[in-house]
N, C-alpha and C positions, 0 to 999 in steps of 0.2 A: 520628387520634389516639386515638379510642376503642378501636380494635382493638389498639393498643399497650398500653393500660392493661388490657384484657381478657387479653392474652397474659401480661403481667407478673403479674397476679392469679392466673391459672391456674398459672403456674410456681411461685409461692409456695405455693399450695395443694398442688400435687404434691410439692414439696420437704418440706413439713411432714408430709404423709402418709407419705412415705418414711422420714423420721426417726422418726415414731411407730412404724411397723412394725418398723424395725430395733431400736429400743429395747425393744419388747415381746417380742422373741425372746430377749433375754438371760435367762439363768437365774441363780439365786442359790443358794449353798450352804445346806443346811438339815440339821437333825437330826430334825425332825418336821414334820408338816403345819402346825402352828401358826406356824412360821417363814415360811411361804409366803403369809401373809395379804396382804402388800403387793405380791405379784407380779401384774402386769397380765395378764389373760386375756380373750379374746373372750367374748361373752355366754353361750353354752351350756356353756362349759368352766369347770372349777374348778382352782385351783392345788393341787397335791399334791406331797408330798416323795417322790421316787422315786430311790433309789440316791444319796442326798446331793445331789440337785439338785431345784429347784422346776420342775415342768413343768405345763403346762396339759393336763388330761385331761377 
């Protein structure tokens, strides 16, 4: 019974991580870097406006 709950818990964590990663890769339209403040990026990168898209650089 314990292994069942561990398996379910692991599947939930993996699903949430997958959803987070796929959502983080979406880009938003922008006109300047100020519009990219709310774009999620991993720690060492910063959101910048490049060719009308917010990208993590």
